[in-house]
N, C-alpha and C positions, 0 to 999 in steps of 0.2 A: 504493498499500500505506498508506504514512502517514496519510491520511486512513481509512481503515478501522481505523486502529489509534486514532488520534484520537477516533475514532468511540465504541470500546468505551473509551475511556479517560474520554472524557464521561459515557456510557451507568452508567460505574460512580460516577463524580461526583454523577449526579442518585439513582442508588440511595440511594449516601448521604444526602442530602436527604434522600429519602423512609425511609431507616432512623429519622432523627432527629424527622422529622413523625410518622411513627407511633407510637415511642417516648416521644413525647411525649402522646400521645390515649393508649394502653394504660396505662402505667407507673400512672393513679391507679387503674384497675380491677384491678393485683393482688393478692394478700394477702388478711387478714382483714378490712381495712377501717378506716376508713371510705374510701368509694369517691367524695370531693366530687371534680369536676372528671373522671368518669370517662367520656368522648368517644366509649365502644364502645357500641352500642344494647345493650340487655338488661334483666335484670335489676336489675344495677350503673349503669346508665346516670344520667348523673347532670349536664347541661348549666347549669349555672348555677342549681342549687335547684330547685325546683316552682313553678310559675305558681301565680295566687292560689287557686284552685278547691284548689289541692293533688296536682294531679294532675301527672305528668310527661309533658313536649311531645313527644306522639307524633311531629307531623308535623318537627318538627326532629332527633327520633331517628331517622325514614326517610330525611331527607336525609342526615345524617352517614351512615349505614348504605348508601347510593347512591353516596357520595362514596370511602369507606373499600373498595367493592367495585370500582369502577372507577379508581382509581387502582392497587389491587392486581392488578386484572385486567394493566394498562399495566407493573408494576414486572413480574409473570410473561412477557409478552410480550418484554421487556427480557431478563432471565433466560436463557431460552432464546435471544434472538435475540444476544447475546454471543458464545458460543463459537461458534456457527456463522459470525460476523465475523471472528473468530481463526482460526476453520477455512477461510475463502477467502482472510484476507490471508497464512497459511502457503502455501498452493496456490498465490496470488501472486507470493511470494516462490520459490519450487521453476520460476516459469515456468510453470504449469498453463494460465494465460491469452494469449490472445491478439487484435490488433484481430478477427480472426477469429470466436473460440471465448473470449465471455465471458458466456452465459447465465446460471451460477451465481451470477455476480457481480450479475447484474441479477435473478435471483428475489428473491436475499436483498437487494437495496436494498427493490426493492416491499413486500417482508414486513418491513421494518424499519421504512417511509417511509408502510404505512399507517396507523399511530398516528396520523403526526404529520395524517394528516386528520381521524382523529377529534378530537383533543386540537385541531383549529380551533374547534370545538364545544363540547368540554366544558371548556377551559379560562374562558373568560369566564362559560361558567354558574357554573362552580365557584368561580371566585375574587374575578371580577370584576363580577358584580351585586350580589353582597352586601359589596361594599366600599364601597358609599356607599346 
């Protein structure tokens, strides 16, 4: 049961980090302007100014939109999974599971770790490739 609670605690810490990461990208987009540094694709998008031709960088906007979508889906997956894990931990505390019956724990584990497989590919693609 301690590992289930640790999972929820670490998941909450991850969501806290994502909150600050998103807040940094979204804050310049709010208000009446100027929108310098707005990293949310759309009419206010400004990732470091316009290129020499005076047009905004469409490929960069598309990449940032893909990043926001993928990390947003991951956060949604965690927001859904954390209360479920807490429910499983509560049921485990009440003695609902045994070596013979633990299918709900296994199923929730499969749900939770599905994202691990996805992030094995997404993390290098989003964070490591552009680092050098």
